[in-house]
C-alpha positions as a printed Julia matrix, in Angstrom:
289×3 Matrix{Float64}:
 53.13  100.49   79.35
 54.44  103.7    81.35
 58.98  104.92   80.92
 57.7   107.75   83.35
 57.02  106.81   86.87
 55.99  108.98   89.41
 58.44  110.35   92.58
 57.08  111.2    95.59
 59.99  112.56   98.05
 60.55  112.84  102.25
 63.05  115.48  103.42
 64.47  114.32  106.95
 65.62  117.21  108.14
 68.18  115.05  110.59
 70.43  113.07  108.1
 69.77  115.51  104.96
 68.7   112.62  103.69
 65.86  112.1   100.72
 63.71  108.6   100.87
 61.46  108.71   97.56
 58.04  106.39   97.37
 58.5   105.49   92.94
 55.08  104.22   91.39
 54.06  103.42   88.25
 50.52  105.34   88.04
 48.57  102.61   85.53
 48.87  100.21   88.67
 50.07  102.33   91.63
 53.03   99.97   92.32
 55.82  101.41   94.1
 59.04  101.01   94.96
 60.57  102.86   98.55
 64.32  104.14   97.95
 66.04  104.9   101.27
 64.1   105.07  103.81
 65.67  106.67  107.41
 64.89  105.4   110.78
 65.52  108.06  113.08
 67.95  107.29  115.6
 69.16  109.46  118.78
 72.48  109.35  119.46
 72.09  110.7   122.31
 69.76  108.92  123.75
 70.87  105.4   121.37
 66.78  105.76  121.01
 65.42  105.0   117.98
 62.02  105.85  116.2
 60.0   105.24  113.59
 58.43  108.26  112.73
 60.0   109.69  109.37
 58.95  106.14  108.87
 55.77  106.56  109.01
 54.53  109.38  106.65
 55.98  107.11  104.69
 53.86  104.63  105.28
 50.2   107.11  105.84
 51.6   108.25  102.31
 51.21  105.44  100.57
 48.74  103.87  102.83
 46.44  106.7   101.87
 46.94  107.0    97.97
 46.2   102.19   98.1
 49.29  102.09   96.32
 51.12   98.47   96.88
 54.76   98.28   97.74
 56.86   95.19   95.51
 59.85   96.65   96.54
 61.98   98.66   99.31
 65.11   99.03   98.45
 68.94  100.66   99.99
 71.97  102.55   96.9
 74.09  100.39   99.5
 74.77  101.07  103.17
 74.47  104.44  104.63
 76.01  105.23  107.41
 74.92  108.55  107.94
 71.55  106.99  109.06
 69.44  104.47  109.37
 67.67  102.17  107.38
 63.74  101.27  108.13
 63.41   98.87  105.19
 62.65   96.53  108.79
 59.64   97.82  109.29
 58.38   99.06  105.93
 58.49   95.4   105.27
 56.33   94.91  108.09
 53.76   96.92  107.48
 53.86   97.57  103.44
 55.26   94.4   102.39
 58.12   94.28   99.41
 60.06   92.39   98.96
 63.72   94.63  100.72
 66.9    94.65   97.81
 70.05   96.5    97.71
 73.67   95.82   95.52
 75.19   92.69   95.41
 78.61   94.01   96.83
 76.93   94.0   100.23
 78.3    90.58   99.73
 82.14   92.92   99.82
 81.09   94.79  103.1
 79.55   92.16  105.4
 83.35   91.33  105.24
 85.13   94.59  105.96
 83.19   96.22  108.94
 82.44   92.03  109.89
 85.95   92.05  111.15
 85.81   96.05  112.54
 83.02   95.44  114.49
 83.96   92.2   115.98
 80.81   90.06  114.82
 81.74   87.08  115.6
 80.67   84.06  112.98
 76.99   84.67  113.99
 76.66   87.49  111.58
 76.16   85.87  108.11
 78.52   87.52  105.72
 76.35   86.33  102.31
 73.79   89.52  102.36
 70.86   86.83  102.42
 69.35   89.61  105.73
 68.08   91.05  102.1
 65.35   89.92  100.09
 67.17   90.62   96.03
 70.72   91.13   95.41
 70.99   93.21   92.37
 73.95   92.54   89.65
 75.12   94.93   87.27
 73.28   94.57   84.42
 69.38   93.68   86.41
 66.18   94.43   85.07
 62.91   94.8    87.4
 59.73   95.61   86.79
 57.69   98.01   89.3
 54.57   97.55   87.48
 54.47   97.96   84.66
 57.4    99.93   83.72
 61.19   98.58   83.53
 64.25   98.97   85.8
 67.59   98.05   85.52
 70.45   98.11   87.87
 73.76   99.98   87.63
 76.45   99.23   89.6
 77.95  102.28   90.65
 80.97  101.62   92.91
 82.87  104.38   94.25
 81.57  106.26   96.5
 81.38  102.17   98.57
 82.02   99.39   97.03
 78.33   97.95   97.09
 76.27  101.91   95.96
 73.97  101.32   92.88
 71.55  103.4    91.29
 68.37  102.46   89.87
 67.21  103.86   86.76
 63.04  102.85   86.93
 61.58  104.46   83.29
 63.22  107.65   83.11
 64.4   108.25   86.72
 67.14  106.92   88.54
 68.11  107.14   91.53
 71.62  107.33   92.33
 72.11  106.95   96.56
 75.16  108.84   97.54
 77.28  108.62   93.88
 76.47  112.44   92.88
 74.98  114.85   94.29
 73.26  118.31   92.25
 74.99  119.74   90.04
 76.0   122.75   92.9
 77.07  120.46   95.1
 79.4   117.79   92.76
 79.91  114.08   94.65
 80.48  112.07   97.45
 82.75  110.99   99.05
 85.24  107.77   99.0
 87.86  107.02  101.64
 85.46  104.76  103.91
 86.35  101.23  103.85
 86.81   99.96  100.36
 85.87  103.32   98.65
 87.92  104.52   95.55
 87.99  108.42   94.04
 88.96  106.05   89.98
 85.69  104.15   90.91
 83.85  106.77   91.25
 84.39  108.94   89.03
 83.52  106.33   85.63
 80.65  105.24   88.39
 79.21  108.43   88.26
 80.28  108.89   83.97
 77.96  104.91   83.43
 74.91  107.3    85.02
 76.3   110.59   82.85
 76.03  108.04   79.6
 71.87  107.7    80.25
 69.92  110.09   77.76
 70.42  113.54   78.46
 66.09  114.29   79.42
 66.89  111.31   81.94
 65.4   112.79   85.22
 68.37  112.47   88.26
 67.26  111.71   92.44
 69.84  112.37   95.49
 70.22  110.04   98.15
 71.0   113.87   99.92
 71.17  116.83  100.34
 73.44  119.92  101.68
 72.57  123.03  100.36
 75.79  124.68   97.87
 76.51  128.28   99.43
 74.85  130.59   98.3
 71.52  128.54   97.28
 68.58  128.88   99.81
 66.49  125.95   99.06
 67.14  122.53   99.31
 67.07  120.59   95.87
 67.69  116.95   95.22
 66.33  116.42   91.79
 68.2   117.97   88.71
 68.77  116.34   84.56
 71.16  114.13   82.95
 71.86  116.73   81.55
 72.68  119.16   83.8
 74.6   117.37   85.64
 76.8   116.8    82.51
 76.69  120.84   82.41
 77.35  122.27   86.09
 78.15  119.25   88.13
 81.04  121.12   89.79
 83.28  117.91   90.42
 82.8   116.28   86.85
 81.77  118.57   84.88
 82.24  117.92   81.09
 85.96  118.23   79.9
 87.32  117.52   83.62
 90.1   115.0    83.19
 89.86  111.59   85.89
 93.56  112.69   87.38
 92.31  115.45   87.95
 89.15  114.75   89.66
 90.89  111.92   91.64
 93.11  114.34   92.87
 90.21  116.54   94.22
 88.64  114.36   95.63
 91.56  112.51   97.66
 93.08  115.97   99.13
 88.42  117.42   99.51
 88.75  113.98  101.29
 90.91  114.25  104.35
 89.82  117.05  105.26
 86.75  115.71  106.23
 84.88  114.2   109.24
 83.49  111.08  110.17
 79.53  111.16  110.0
 78.19  110.95  113.05
 76.21  107.95  112.99
 78.12  106.36  111.26
 79.29  103.43  114.04
 75.48  102.87  114.7
 74.52  102.84  110.87
 76.96  100.12  109.34
 75.92   98.27  112.13
 72.75   98.6   111.31
 72.75   99.08  107.53
 74.91   95.62  106.44
 71.94   93.19  108.59
 68.88   94.69  105.98
 68.26   98.16  108.43
 67.71   95.37  112.09
 70.05   95.88  114.92
 71.72   93.89  116.46
 70.8    90.69  118.56
 69.42   91.17  121.78
 71.01   89.06  124.25
 69.48   86.85  126.72
 67.68   89.5   128.24
 66.95   91.15  125.5
 68.58   93.94  125.57
 70.38   95.88  121.85
 73.7    96.67  121.57
 75.92   98.87  119.9
 79.72   98.3   120.09
 82.22  100.77  119.14
 85.16  100.07  117.86
 88.43  102.68  118.94
 90.46  103.49  116.02
 88.95  101.1   113.49
 87.24  104.3   111.73
């Protein structure tokens, strides 16, 4: 039994998102983490170009897709989970606190009673400490809220996939000003991640290149984050972090895809139901976000 999964990462330049294919080399079982459905916001059109790169790679390598995992309800890109499941199989999973997100944003987007707020759109709702298998590799789930209530970190063997909880050491940590976000929770969640063994490989969901860095990057270690993260390196107090994060978040604008992303992602990547003519529409709440 190995504890060292192979990780292949795919960078989406339009949204600065990194999707990961995590594979057990012994069985070729794989999981896809944080996939992207392309969306042209000006035209209101979706495309599967990014997802198709994953599909082609998985098929060419003859991997068996067991899991399609979401680290949280993303506000900056749409998920391609249903399309990938249709093409490759696998179970779609997310943290159980998706129910809180659905309740909050179901009201913001005036979704009505037909929108189920019980997480039933997903195949698996993970709780803190849940375990799962990827071939012969054991995985477990850390509930890491703060950026959103539903954020989780997937620890698969000696690799951890942190979603938006934190970034590369020179870029810091996630914002906490979305509904349900909390900087104090985020600080504590990050320290759950940093309590993993020092050699644990950490994989980011986004990278925006810190000033002075020439290349995009998305892999680091617990040890490097403890030593060098510009927001939460060792010695940073919780109060200082909360003060910094609150002041910084007050200066940030909304992600450009937040309105379509949340409506789709809280449905496990499904578009809203079509009308009688078969047309699909997204809502734009005014002065709500």
